[in-house]
N, C-alpha and C positions, 0 to 999 in steps of 0.2 A: 752637442752640446757640451762644453767645457764643466768641469765640477765646480768655478767660480759663477760661472752662469747660472748651473741647476741650482746653488745655492740663494743664490740672489732670486731668483721665481719662486722658491720656497719659501723667502720670506716675505714677499709681496703676496703672494696667495694665503700666507697666514694670514697678515695684516687686512687685506680682504673679506675675508670670513671672519674675523673678529669683528670688523667694522659692522659686517652685514647682519652678525647675530644681535650688536650692540642695538644698531638701527631696529631690527625685527622686536626685541626687546621693549623698547620705546612707542612699538605702536601699540603693544598690548597693555602697557601700563603707563600712568602718568606721572611724567619725569619730575614734575614737581613735588608730587606725592613721596618718592625716592629720595629727593634732595631735603624733604623736610624731616623726612626721618633719620638722615644722616646727621644734618643740622643739631639734632637734639641729643646727639651721643653726649655723654657723662665722660668727663677726661680721665677721671679714675678708673672706671671698668675699661676704658681704651688704653690705659698704662699697662693694667693686668693683663689685658688680651696680648699686646705686645710682649710681654716680658714672658707669658708663658708660651709665646711661639717661639720666643728666641730658645728657650728651656726645650722645645720640640725638634730643632732644629739641632740642637746641640745632640741630642740623643740622636737622630737620626744618621749625624756623623760618625757617633761612637758603633752604631750598628754595621755601618759601611767598614769601618776600621776593623771591626771584627773579622770580617769577610777577606780582606786584604790581607791580614795576618796567615790567613790560610794559603795565600798563593805564595808566601815568602819574600810580602812586602811590608813591612813591620812599621808603620810609619809611627811617629809618636802621636799622641792625642793632639798636641797643638799645630802640629804640622797639617795634621788631616783636618783638623775644624777649619783653617786657613785655605786650603784647597778645597773644601768644601762650599765654604761661603763664596770663592770664587766661581764656583761651579755654579752656584745659586744666580749669580751676576750674570755670567754668560748664557742660563737655560732662558734668563726673562728679557734682558737688555741686548744679547746678540742674539736671538734666535738663528739667524739663517747662516750666520758664520760657525764658529763653532761651539757646538753645544757643551752644556756642563758636562753631561756624561762623556760624551767623545773626549773634551780635554782631559778630565781626569784618568781616563782609559789609556790615553797619549802619556800622559807624564807618567804615569805608573808603570807602564810599560817601559818607557824608555831608562827609567831610575832603577826598577828592579828586574827587567826581562824576566816577567813571570810567565810569561808567553802571551800571544794577543787572545788566545780561545779562551784562557782562564781569566782573564782580567776582564773580558766582555760578560763572560760567563757568571762571575760574581756582582759586577754591576748590575745584571740583569735579576739574579736572584735578590740584591738589596730591593729592586723595585717589586718585584714578584712578593717577595715576604713582608712588604709593606702595604700591597695591597692586599694580602690573603686577609690582614687584620683590619684592615677598612672594612672588608666583606662581614669580617666577623662582627663587627661593632655594628654596622649597619643590619646585620640579620638580628643581633639582640636588642637594639633598637625598634624593630620592625615587629617585635613579639610581645611589645608592649603598649604598641599604637592600637588605639582604637577604630581601626578600619575595618570593615566586613572582610574583604580579600585576604587581609594579611591575617585576620584571626583565623580565617578559612584554613590557611596553610602553614599555622603556627607548627604543629609537630614536626612537618617537614623541616621548616625553620631551624628548628633546634635538632635534629638531624644533620642538618647539613654542615654544622657548624665543627663536630669532632671529622665528620665525614673529610671536608676542605682540608683541613688539618693534616689527616694522615694522607690523603692522596699527594699534597705538596710536600710532606715528608719522604714517602716514597719515590717521587722524582727528583728531589733531590738526592737520596740515597742512590738512586740507579747512576745518576746521570752526573752529579757531582760529589762524589761520595767524601771528597778532599775537606768538605763544608761541613759535613756532618758533626765534627765534633763540639762545633759552635752553632748547631741548628738551632736546638732551644735556647741559648743565651741571645741568639739572632732575634728569636720569637720574644722573648721578655722584654728587648730593647723596641718592639713594634708594637707590642701590646701596650706599652707603657707610654710612648709617644705618642699613638694615637688617641691615647685616654687625654694627653695633656693638649691635643689640639681640641679635642672635645669641649675639655675646660674654656681653652680659647674662644670658642664660638661661642660659648653660654656666657664669657665674660661681654662679647660682642653684643649679644642679646640684651643683657643687664644694661650695657651702656646705651642702646636703644630705647629702654623702657617699653621691652615688648610683652605683651600679655597675650596667654594664651597657650596654644600648645608647643611647648618648649620642644617637648621630643622629637615632634614634628618636624621643627626646623633642624634640630641635631641630624635627624634621619635624612632628612634631604641633603645636609651640609654633606654627608659620608657619601651618599650616591655621587653629588656633585664631584669629588675627589675622585673617584673613579673616571667620570666621563673627563675631568679636565686633564688627564693623564693621555689622553688621545690627540697626537700631536697634530692639529687641525688648525689652531689658533695661537695668538701671541700670549705665552705663560697661563693658558685655560682662560684668558677674559673671553667673555663673550659665553662659551658653551657652558661653563659653571652657571652664568647668569639664565641661561635659558633653561638650564635642569632646576634652578632654582623656582624659575618661573613656573615651569609646569609642575615640579612637584607639589609646589604651594597653593595650585588649584586642584590637584588631585585630592590632596589631605585637607582643603578648606581652610587653608592659609590665608593670609595677608599678603598678596604678589607685592607688591610694594617693599612692604617690611622686608621681605623674604631676600629680594634685590639687593636692598640697604645693607642687610647682611653681607651678601657676598660679595659688592664692591668694598666695603669696610675689610672684610678680611684681604681681598686681592690688595687694597692699598698698603696692610700692614706687610703682606709677603713683599713687596714691590720695595718699601721703605728698606725691610731688614737686608734683601738683595743687594739692594743700592750699596749698601756699606763694604762690598767686595770689590768696587772699583779700586780700590788702593792696592790689591793684590792683584790687579790688569796691568797696573805700569811697574809694580815691583812683583816676579813671582815671586811665590811662598817656596822657601827652602824644604826640601824634603827630609827631615832629620829622621834617624832610626830608633827606636825606642830599645 
């Protein structure tokens, strides 16, 4: 099988998995209920959610650029933002062709010859650092959720936060020592951008006039963010919604509302990502700071 055929097969499989998961979701809940939830959305709060999501992506790009600078790839912030937006477009709309991370890695290596291993490493560290803080926020939210199982393990949840941070720092120091000087700055960006994404979801919740356990919806969102990273579907659609569905049932939340929140978040992600199409036709110049 050629590389082109393999990528095509991967795309087809992802579409099939996404379609099956969406179909499965709507066998478990009433589609009209989800539509009704989304139709009642308040424009002001949706706009606020959109703007906050954009801010979170800008912070994400800044975090990645810090890591690029450690491998002698000193992009200007503007060039990096353009490249990051193009990567978002590729990740969501061309999943079987050139993935966003693969493309960023390719052009950085071509422009700066930093070494393929180092380029791949900083792209991976960028993702893992983000995952670390998704887990930290999820654990923090879990400590205040009124669920018997979570309350039972509350002391362990508090211990897991500093322990996980230390382990990640140790792995970074041992395997990627050249990024250690910016480790805490990268963590700062991660903490800030994940906080902004939580505010994004909070605005979506307000836009949909959701009442009840807000912390529960935010917790399920953080868990769904982890699940959606697994490259089994197109842009995480389907996997995120399934997580919302079962997370809502586990916490006693309204399933239709939970899936509605997930769909609105995906639509905002897709809209922002689509703006990268311009850089697909006219590739951004990689200027040096």
